[in-house]
C-alpha positions as CSV (number, residue, x, y, z in Angstrom):
1,X,-66.7,58.9,19.2
2,X,-64.4,56.5,20.5
3,X,-65.6,53.5,18.8
4,X,-65.3,55.6,15.2
5,X,-61.5,56.6,16.4
6,X,-60.9,52.5,17.2
7,X,-62.1,52.1,13.5
8,X,-59.8,54.8,11.8
9,X,-57.1,53.7,14.0
10,X,-57.3,50.0,12.7
11,X,-57.5,51.1,9.0
12,X,-54.6,53.3,9.6
13,X,-52.8,50.3,11.0
14,X,-53.3,48.2,8.3
15,X,-52.6,50.5,5.3
16,X,-49.6,51.2,6.8
17,X,-48.6,47.5,7.7
18,X,-49.6,47.3,3.8
19,X,-47.4,49.9,3.0
20,X,-44.1,48.8,4.6
21,X,-44.6,45.0,3.3
22,X,-44.6,46.5,-0.3
23,X,-41.8,48.5,0.5
24,X,-40.1,45.3,1.7
25,X,-40.9,43.4,-1.1
26,X,-39.7,46.2,-3.7
27,X,-36.6,46.4,-1.8
28,X,-35.9,42.8,-1.6
29,X,-36.3,42.5,-5.6
30,X,-34.3,45.4,-5.9
31,X,-31.1,43.3,-3.8
32,X,-31.8,40.4,-5.7
33,X,-31.3,41.9,-9.0
34,X,-28.4,43.4,-8.2
35,X,-26.7,40.4,-7.0
36,X,-27.9,38.4,-10.4
37,X,-26.7,40.9,-12.6
38,X,-23.2,41.1,-10.9
39,X,-20.4,38.6,-12.9
40,X,-18.9,36.8,-10.1
41,X,-15.1,36.5,-10.6
42,X,-13.2,33.6,-9.1
43,X,-10.7,34.6,-6.0
44,X,-7.3,35.8,-6.8
45,X,-5.3,31.8,-6.0
46,X,-2.5,32.5,-3.2
47,X,0.9,31.9,-4.5
48,X,1.6,29.7,-1.6
49,X,-1.7,27.4,-2.4
50,X,-1.0,27.0,-6.1
51,X,1.7,24.0,-5.8
52,X,-1.1,22.6,-3.3
53,X,-4.3,22.6,-5.5
54,X,-1.8,21.6,-8.9
55,X,-1.1,18.4,-6.5
56,X,-4.6,17.8,-5.8
57,X,-5.4,14.0,-5.8
58,X,-7.4,12.9,-8.6
59,X,-10.4,10.5,-8.9
60,X,-9.4,6.7,-8.8
61,X,-9.2,5.2,-12.1
62,X,-11.5,2.4,-12.9
63,X,-10.1,-1.2,-13.1
64,X,-10.4,-2.3,-16.6
65,X,-11.4,-5.9,-15.8
66,X,-10.1,-7.3,-19.0
67,X,-6.6,-6.0,-18.7
68,X,-6.8,-6.9,-15.2
69,X,-7.3,-10.1,-15.5
70,X,-4.3,-10.4,-17.9
71,X,-1.9,-8.4,-15.7
72,X,1.1,-10.5,-14.9
73,X,2.4,-9.1,-11.2
74,X,6.2,-8.5,-11.7
75,X,8.4,-10.4,-8.8
76,X,11.7,-9.9,-7.3
77,X,13.3,-13.1,-5.7
78,X,15.8,-12.0,-3.2
79,X,18.0,-14.9,-1.8
80,X,16.7,-16.7,-4.5
81,X,19.1,-19.8,-4.5
82,X,17.9,-21.7,-7.7
83,X,14.5,-20.1,-8.0
84,X,12.0,-22.2,-6.0
85,X,10.2,-19.4,-4.6
86,X,10.0,-17.3,-8.0
87,X,8.7,-20.8,-9.5
88,X,6.0,-21.2,-7.4
89,X,4.8,-17.4,-8.2
90,X,5.1,-17.9,-12.1
91,X,3.0,-20.8,-11.8
92,X,0.6,-18.6,-10.4
93,X,0.4,-16.5,-13.2
94,X,3.1,-14.3,-12.1
95,X,6.4,-13.2,-13.8
96,X,10.0,-13.0,-12.1
97,X,11.9,-9.8,-13.5
98,X,15.5,-9.7,-11.1
99,X,16.6,-12.0,-8.6
100,X,19.7,-11.6,-6.4
101,X,21.8,-15.2,-5.3
102,X,25.3,-15.2,-3.6
103,X,26.0,-18.2,-3.8
104,X,27.6,-19.2,-7.4
105,X,26.5,-22.3,-8.0
106,X,22.9,-21.3,-7.5
107,X,23.3,-18.7,-9.5
108,X,24.3,-20.6,-12.7
109,X,21.3,-22.9,-12.3
110,X,19.2,-19.8,-11.9
111,X,20.7,-18.5,-14.8
112,X,19.8,-21.7,-16.8
113,X,16.5,-21.3,-16.4
114,X,15.7,-17.4,-16.3
115,X,16.7,-14.6,-18.6
116,X,16.3,-11.8,-15.9
117,X,18.8,-9.5,-14.3
118,X,20.6,-11.5,-11.5
119,X,22.5,-9.5,-8.9
120,X,25.0,-11.1,-6.5
121,X,24.6,-9.4,-3.0
122,X,21.5,-8.4,-1.6
123,X,23.7,-6.2,0.9
124,X,24.8,-4.2,-1.8
125,X,21.2,-3.6,-3.5
126,X,19.4,-0.1,-3.4
127,X,16.0,0.7,-4.1
128,X,16.9,1.9,-7.8
129,X,18.4,-1.9,-8.4
130,X,14.7,-3.3,-8.0
131,X,13.0,-0.9,-10.7
132,X,9.2,-1.4,-11.1
133,X,7.8,-4.3,-9.5
134,X,4.7,-5.8,-7.6
135,X,5.7,-8.4,-5.6
136,X,8.7,-8.9,-3.2
137,X,9.4,-12.7,-2.5
138,X,12.7,-13.6,-0.7
139,X,14.3,-16.6,1.7
140,X,16.6,-15.1,3.9
141,X,19.3,-16.9,5.3
142,X,18.2,-19.4,8.0
143,X,21.4,-20.4,10.1
144,X,21.2,-17.2,12.9
145,X,17.6,-19.1,13.4
146,X,17.4,-22.6,12.8
147,X,17.5,-25.2,15.8
148,X,20.7,-26.7,14.5
149,X,22.7,-23.5,14.5
150,X,23.5,-21.3,17.6
151,X,20.3,-19.3,16.8
152,X,22.0,-15.6,17.1
153,X,19.0,-14.3,14.8
154,X,19.7,-10.8,13.5
155,X,22.8,-10.5,15.8
156,X,24.5,-13.1,13.5
157,X,26.5,-11.7,10.6
158,X,24.1,-13.6,8.5
159,X,21.0,-11.9,10.1
160,X,21.9,-8.9,8.7
161,X,20.8,-9.9,5.3
162,X,17.0,-10.2,6.6
163,X,17.3,-6.7,8.0
164,X,18.2,-5.3,4.6
165,X,15.7,-6.7,3.0
166,X,13.0,-5.2,5.5
167,X,14.6,-1.9,4.7
168,X,14.3,-2.4,1.0
169,X,10.5,-3.3,1.4
170,X,10.4,0.2,3.6
171,X,11.8,1.8,0.6
172,X,10.0,0.0,-2.4
173,X,6.7,-0.8,-0.5
174,X,5.6,-3.3,-3.0
175,X,2.0,-4.5,-3.0
176,X,3.1,-7.8,-1.4
177,X,5.6,-9.2,0.3
178,X,6.6,-13.0,0.8
179,X,9.4,-13.9,3.2
180,X,10.1,-17.5,4.0
181,X,12.6,-19.2,6.6
182,X,12.6,-22.4,8.8
183,X,10.1,-22.9,11.4
184,X,12.4,-21.7,14.2
185,X,12.4,-18.3,13.0
186,X,9.1,-18.5,15.3
187,X,10.6,-19.4,18.8
188,X,14.2,-17.9,18.5
189,X,15.1,-15.4,20.8
190,X,11.4,-16.4,22.5
191,X,9.6,-15.7,19.4
192,X,11.1,-11.9,19.4
193,X,12.7,-12.3,15.8
194,X,9.1,-12.8,14.1
195,X,7.4,-10.6,16.4
196,X,9.6,-8.0,15.0
197,X,9.3,-8.7,11.3
198,X,5.5,-8.9,11.6
199,X,5.3,-5.7,13.9
200,X,7.5,-3.9,11.3
201,X,5.6,-5.0,8.3
202,X,2.1,-3.5,9.8
203,X,4.1,-0.7,10.6
204,X,4.3,0.1,6.9
205,X,0.4,-0.9,6.4
206,X,0.6,-4.5,5.5
207,X,-1.6,-7.2,6.6
208,X,0.6,-10.0,7.9
209,X,-0.4,-13.9,7.6
210,X,2.1,-16.6,8.2
211,X,1.9,-20.5,7.9
212,X,4.0,-23.1,8.4
213,X,4.0,-25.7,5.9
214,X,5.4,-29.1,5.6
215,X,7.3,-30.3,2.3
216,X,5.6,-33.9,2.5
217,X,2.4,-32.4,2.0
218,X,2.9,-31.6,-0.9
219,X,4.1,-34.4,-2.4
220,X,7.9,-34.3,-1.5
221,X,9.4,-36.8,-0.2
222,X,11.2,-35.2,2.8
223,X,9.7,-33.9,6.3
224,X,10.7,-30.2,5.8
225,X,9.0,-27.7,7.8
226,X,9.0,-24.2,6.4
227,X,7.5,-20.9,7.8
228,X,5.7,-18.4,4.9
229,X,5.1,-15.0,5.8
230,X,2.8,-13.0,3.4
231,X,2.3,-9.4,3.7
232,X,-0.2,-7.6,1.6
233,X,-1.8,-3.9,1.0
234,X,-5.6,-5.4,0.5
235,X,-4.6,-5.7,-2.9
236,X,-7.3,-6.6,-5.4
237,X,-5.2,-10.1,-6.5
238,X,-6.1,-10.9,-3.1
239,X,-9.6,-10.2,-2.7
């Protein structure tokens, strides 16, 4: 009797389990059908987010190799003198599009060899005057840093020109910066002047490199040492 009851009980249990599984399966299929039949509507865009979404960054454009190789970086040359630094960049394939020089005789020589825009005083320049360019090159007054002078550095009236150039770099953020001065820049005020320039450029995102070059190493009949400082933002031109 008990064995018969066990068999009936197990049979009932199996049938109940099958029925439940079938019911659950049908219920799931019905819910899935409901979801797939509903047309999804995109959420309404909040007013506050429209501007943000509209300004979302686009995928960077791929560089066209042919146009890149034919590209001539635009250079502005400050404290240009007769254009010596700009000439080096031109020989490397760049183009000087604007310059600034306060000495009238140097300006006359520069104008005789260039057709670009030429301003007079760096201290009067604004970012708008510089226009669109990739490279800023400048030799700023060396007297405040020279071993032959009083070495007042940026406290010298002429030292303000160097600070103005740094300010223009901050405002325009060129791809590359080249600054030239005498070797004494490295030691003026126990090296603090150069450290200030280096730290300032690095704070703007530039990788800064410097080297002292001697003119006699480049077939020039004089011994004249200059410190060249290069700052770049990992521009492909320098890769």
